N, C-alpha and C positions, 0 to 999 in steps of 0.2 A: 595881321590876320590871325585869327585863332578860331578853333572849333568851339562852339557853344554846347552843342549836343547833337549826336548823330551826324547827319549830313548838313546841319545848319552851321554856317560860318559867320563870323563878325568882322567887318572892316571898320577900323577906328579912324576918325578924324578928330584930332585934339587941338586945343587952343584954349581960349577963355571958356569955351563950352565944349562938352564932349559929345560929339555926334557919332552915331553908330548906323551902319548899313548892314542888314542881315540878308544873307543870300545862300544859295546852294549851287552846286555844279552838276550839270547834266552831261550826257555822253559827249566826249570830245573836250571835256573840261570847260565847257561854255558856262559862264556864271549867269545865274538868274537872280537879279536883285528883287527882293520881295518886300522889304520894309525899311524905312529909315526913321530915326527918332533921336531926340536929345536925351542923353542919360543924365539923370539928376541925383541918383543915389549909388551906393556901392553894391547894392543887392542885384542879383541876377533878375532881369526884367521878365518875369513869368508871363505877364499879359502880352508883352511884345513877342515873346517866343511862341505863344499860342496863336497869335495872329499869323506868324510866319508858317507855322505847321499847317494851318488851314489853307493858306495861299499856295504852299508847296503841293499839297494834295490836289487842289484845284488845277494847278498848272500841269501836273503829271497826268491827271485825268484828261484834260484837254489835249495834251500832247499825244496821248495814246489814241484818242479819237481821230486825230489828223494824220496818223502814220499808218 
């Protein structure tokens, strides 16, 4: 596990292919899995991170509405 940026973390599953799961933790250290993909390059996957940013905001907005 490593931090990609801010509250976004990356869980790595390696083998013949490099799979990544991007997530963040909310109150009580509960992980919220937001996106998974197969990494094909060495570059930081900006499109994948942008997807996660949007989903994290949506989750937090919904969470606030239900509390």
